[in-house]
Structures are given as C-alpha cells and as structure tokens.
N, C-alpha and C positions, 0 to 999 in steps of 0.2 A: 861347067864350061861357060865361057862368055858367048853371048849371041853376037850376031853381026853388028858392028858399029859400036861395041862396048870396049872399054879399056879395063883390063884386069890388073890390079895391083897386088903383087905377091911380096910378102915380107918374110924375113928370116924366122919370125915367130910362128910360121906355118899357118897363119890365118890368111885366107884368101878373100879379098873384097872385090866386088864387081860394081863399078859405078858408070852409069851411062850419062855422059854430059849432055845428051840431047833429050834426056827424059826429064819432064817437068815435075814428076811426082817425088815425094820426099819423106817416105817412112820406110824403115827396114822391115823386110820379111825374111824370117829365118827358115831355111830348108830343114827337113827332118834329119836328125843326127842320132847316131847309135847311142843308146843310153849307157852302154858299157864303156864309153870313152871316159878316161880319167879327167877330172876337173872340167867336166863338160861345159859348165857355165862360161868358162873363159877360153874355150877352144872352138868357138863358133866359126863355121865356114860358109862360103858362098852366100854372103849377104846381098840381097837384091833390093832394088827400089820398088815400092808399091804405093798405091794412092793413100794420101793422108786424109783422115776424117776432117781435118781443119782446113783443107785446101780451099773449099768453097766459102769458108767462113772468113777468110783473110780480109776481104774488103767489106765485111758486114758488121764486124765487132766495133762498136763505138762506146765511148766512155759512159754515156748516160744509161746504157743497158747493163752496166756492171754493178754487182752488189758486193761490197767489201765483206770478207769473212774474218780475216785476221791479218795482223802484220807478220810477215815472214822474217824480215831482217831490216836493220838500219843500213843505209847506203852511204859509203864514204870512200874516199880515195886514199892511196898510200902516201900521202904527203903530210909531213909533220905539222901539227897545228891546224889542219884544215877542218877537222871535226866532221860531224855528220851533217849532210845537207839534203838528205832524203830518206825514203824508206821504200820497201817492197811489200805489197799487200797481195794476199791470195784473194782472188775475186771469182764470182760466179756470173756467167753470162745468162741473164734471165730468159731470153728467148730460146736458148738451146740447152741450158744446164751445164755447158762446158766451163772448165776452170781455166783462168788465165792469171799470170803474174802481172801486177800493175806496179811499175816503177814510178814513184812520185818524187820529183825533184823540185825543191824550193828555188824559184828563180833568183831571189835576192841572194841566197847563200851560194848558188852556182856562180853568180857574177863576183861576189865577194871573195870566193876561194879560187877564182880564175880558172874555172872548169868549163867555161863556155865552149872552147874549142873541142874539148873531150866529149861533151854531150853531142855537139854537132857531128863529130867524127863517128860516134857510135850509131847514130841514126843513119847517116849517109852510108856507112859500110854495111850495116845489117840489111839495108834495103837492097843491096846488091847480092846478098848471099842466100842460097837455098840448098842446104846440104843436111843429110841425116845426122851429122855429128856436130851441128852448130845450132844454137838456140835461135828461134825465129822471132822476128819483130812483126807483130800483127798490124799495129797501127799506132799513131801518136796523136796527142791533143795538147792543149794548153789553155790556161785561163790567166787572170791577172796575177795569180800567186804562184802557180805550179806548172811544171812541164810533166806530161804523162806519157809513158811508154807502155803500151799493152804488149806483153810478151807471152810466148808459149810457157806454160807452167811445167816445170820439171820436178816431180814429186820426191826424188831420191836425195835431194840436198847436195852439198859439196863433196867432191871426191876427197878433199882434205879431211873432212869430218870422219869419213869412213876409214881413211888411212890412220888417223889418230886413234880411232877405236880399235882398229886391227893391230896397230903398232908396226906391222910389217906386211907387205904383200908377198905372195908366192911368186916365183918366176913366171908361172903361167899367167897369173893376174897382171903382172907388170907388162908382159909382152902383149897381152890383150889390149890393155889401155893404151900402150904406146902405139900399137898399130892403128887404133882409131884416131889418136891424135895426129899421126902422120897423114892419114887420109884427109882429115880436116885441113891441116896445114898445106898439103899439096893442092887442094882445091882453092884455098885462099890465095896462095902464091900464084896460082894460075890466073887469077884475076888482078894481078899486080898489087896485091894488098899484103902488108906485113902486120902481124898480130901484136907483137911486142909486149905481151903480158901473160905469158904462159906460166901457170903455177896451179897447184892442186885446188886452191881456193876458187879458181875460175873455171873449173871443170865440174859440171853437174852430172848427177847420175839419174838416168831414166828408171822407170819402174822395172824394166827388163834387164837392167845392168849395163846398158850402153851409155857412153858419155855424150854430153853436149857441151861444147865450148861456149862460154858466156863472157860478158863484160868486154866490149870492143871499144871502150873509150880511148885507149892508147893506140888503136889500130891506125894505120896510115896507108893511104893509096899512093902508089908510086907513079909518077908521070914521066913519060919519055922526054 
C-alpha cells in the first residue's frame, strides 16, 4: 500500500510501483516475496525508494581521484560516417573504492561530427533527473583534449546483449522491463523532457536485474 503523499502506478503487467516525488533518495528496495511465485525475478512488487550509498558521494567524485581499470566500450552516435569519437572506461574511485563509468569524449571529434548540441543536452538533462530507472550523472570535467562525464556504473551491460543471447524474452520478462521503462518515461515526461532514443541498446541492466535508461544525447527539454 502507498503511504500518504505517494503516487502508486499500477500497470496491466500486475507489477506495482510506488514512487514518492518528494523523496530525494534513489535506490530500489525490494519487499519480501513468496519464493513459490513463478518467474519470481520478473514479478517484483511494491518497489520503494531507499537511500543510495552514492548519495553523499555525488559532489565528491572528481576526475583526479579516478583510476582507470579497463575500456568498456567505444562511444559513437547512430549517424552514418561519424565514426567513434570517444570511449567509456570502468574506473575506481581511490578514496572510497567505488566503481564509476567514465565517458571520455574527444573535443575535436565532437565538434567535427557536429555532436556539440547532443553532448550539452545529455549533461543538461541528466543534471535534472534522479530516478531509480535512469542512470545517474555524478559529475563532469574537461581539459584541452577531452570532455569527461563521470557516470554511475551499471555492471549488467546492455539489455540488447541479453536479448540477443536469450533470442526471445518470456511474456513475464517483457512485461517487467516494459513496466520499468514506463515508470522512467512517466517521470521524464513529468519534467517536460522527451527522451527520443528508446531502444534496447540504451537500456542497461543492474546487478539485480532492474533496468537503467542511458544515453540522453537526443533528449530534449520542451518549453512552454
């Protein structure tokens, strides 16, 4: 049941989400579920917001404190001929031991491929968003060569990769992921922002199976 002041979103997939718009905290806490429920992993109910271990670190993580571990992926846009203009690295925050994803964008290539507006959009939009199904931007930095975006690290990779390996999702899995996407989009639209780039490649999987919407370069804030 929802507590006072909370909005409960119920979907046909029978997954019930509770989101408190006045609550500043940003990680899901799962209530106990009967182990006998079929396909339990994709039938979670009554998800609530609880405090994030990264909440106090948001303003403390700076570029000089990050140690690069490995390159996760090359970064490119879906424009013919633009090619790669950056990369994403897995990094470790030396003071806390936490892991973050560091998106590194080459300034010259960003300008050459006319991606300046998209990079600005991503930073501007992510700075306004704080939702359990949306990847978090921790901080940004730059030097003479690159732009740096320190992001929340999502260890499960792309939903697309999981779909390709599975070949097909069950109905329960599809409903589960669809419900979380709807939650994220409803939150985004409530801030007069449109995402404009929804696809499995931009949905990341957390360690516990929940999704995180990523890549907000095409997002646009609507003005009255």
